[in-house]
C-alpha positions, 0 to 999 in steps of 0.5 A, a space after each residue: 127852780 121854774 121862774 114864770 114870766 107872764 103878762 099881768 091878768 087884771 080883775 076888776 072885782 070878784 063876786 062870791 055866791 051865797 053857800 060858797 064862801 066857806 068852800 076850799 076853792 073860795 078860801 084859797 082865791 080870796 086869800 091870794 087876792 091882791 087887797 085892792 080887788 073888791 069882793 061882793 057877796 051875791 044871793 044868785 051868781 047869775 046876775 054877776 055873770 051877765 054883761 055889764 050894761 053900758 060897757 063899750 066892750 061887754 065881753 072884754 069887761 066881763 072877763 075881768 069879773 071873777 065869780 065863784 059860784 056853785 055848778 048846778 049841772 053836770 061837770 062832765 060832757 062830750 067835746 062841743 066841738 064834736 059832730 057826726 060831720 067831723 072826724 072827731 077825737 073822742 075827747 071828753 070835757 070837764 067844765 070846771 070854770 068858764 071863760 079865760 082871763 087871756 083874750 085871744 082875738 079868734 077865741 069861739 067863746 066870744 060867741 059861745 059865752 056872750 051872755 055869760 062872759 064873767 070868768 066863772 069858778 065852780 066852788 063845788 069842783 070836787 063834785 065832778 070826781 063822782 061823775 069820773 068814778 062813775 064813768 071809770 066804773 063803767 068803762 068796760 076796759 076802755 080808757 078815756 081822755 078828759 080835758 079841762 081846757 075847752 071853756 076855760 084855759 086849764 092853768 090860768 089863774 091856777 096860782 089863785 085856785 090850785 085846782 090843778 093839784 087836786 086834779 093831778 092827784 085824783 087821775 094819778 090813782 085811776 088807770 083808765 083815765 088821762 087828764 089833759 090840761 090845755 093852756 097858752 100860759 106857762 103857769 105850771 108851778 103847781 105841777 112841778 111838785 106832784 106826781 102824775 104817775 103817767 096819768 096827766 099830760 099838759 098841752 099847749 096851743 102854739 102859734 107863730 110869734 106873728 100870730 101871738 103878737 097880733 092876736 093872743 093877747 095876755 097869753 105867754 109867748 110860744 117860747 115860754 110855752 115851749 120851755 114850760 113843756 120841757 119843764 113839766 116833761 122833766 117832772 113826770 108829765 106827758 106833753 102834747 101840742 095843738 096847732 089850732 087855729 092854723 092861720 093862712 097869711 103870708 109867709 104863714 108856712 115858713 113861720 110854722 115850720 120854724 116854730 116846729 123846728 123850736 119846739 123839736 129842739 126842746 122837746 124830743 119827738 119820741 116824747 110827744 104824745 100827740 099833735 092836733 091840727 085845726 084851721 081857723 073857722 067861725 060862724 058869721 056871729 063869731 067872725 062879726 064879734 071878733 072883727 068888732 073887738 079886734 078891728 086892726 088884727 090881720 089874722 081876722 081878715 084872711 081868704 075865707 068861705 062859708 062852708 056847708 057847716 055854717 062856718 067861715 073857714 080859710 080857703 080850702 087850698 091854703 088850708 090843705 097846704 098848711 096841713 100837709 106841711 106841718 104833717 110832713 114836717 112831723 113825719 120827718 122828726 124821726 118818731 111816729 107822733 100820733 096826729 088828728 085834725 080838729 073839726 075836719 070832715 074825713 075828706 080833709 083827713 084823707 087829703 092830708 094824711 092819705 087815708 080815713 081816720 079811725 072811729 072817735 071812740 078808737 082815737 080817743 082811747 089811743 090818745 089817752 094811752 099815747 
């Protein structure tokens, strides 16, 4: 029996948009809520999603508001990190929620969702299945990797929503679509009794204990994430890992290599579908917001420079050194693990791997089938 051990995530309030109260999602959430969390029904969820006036930390306060609303725009989109400037991985994003109840100091959502910081769930999330079926019908032999973990953690609050069950059952029946559930939690209970039929992978962002303790608030510990990955692997899921952001701090290389050893002691390298790596990067606005909210976090004060893409990035020699050390360690693991860099130009890929990356569509298909 899997036992979950996680930090308590508090909700101050829940808002349900008119027309959503009878939805399956709202019914599940309201039934599972602690009785002391107030629930308010509102005509327009946009008002409840905006920053709280007068709050000392509007973004942090917004995270403690749960809003159940109807999504009025498409659910499926290209990864917002994709760009012609970078060697991208062909990832497609399925937006079923917005924001995250956890609070990592470096998180880009502090900027991206600054004007809409409430944690939003979309009551009509099953409408996304029509979009996915249209994608599959027009695939012409292509395979796609579709993930829900870009604008929200894929499994945070899954004990309230059970959305993962519906997703796994849907993707298990579609041969050219692969679902990626990306998380920093160990909230996997709903996955363990649903058969993914090889069409679902669960991925974890991993950081050394030092980064976890200083910067990844309300997340599961690295050891708990690794243990959860083994549990879902044994239940028939594929697994993958994201070392992103890599943060260059004193003794970082030692800590990351130790973390990899801990991972490979639990998950055999031949059973890892892929690895991604990405350096810490922040726009000036995000950098300012993160340092304001977390003034004592040493991970936000490393050696960085303003790059040509308008982001502060770890000084290139430090970044390349970390990439190469991790890539070499995985290369020595005894199995060829597909590995890619996130939001890095082709030139960095050449320095790390000694060659140019494939086209995004090719990478996306390979990772969907890995």
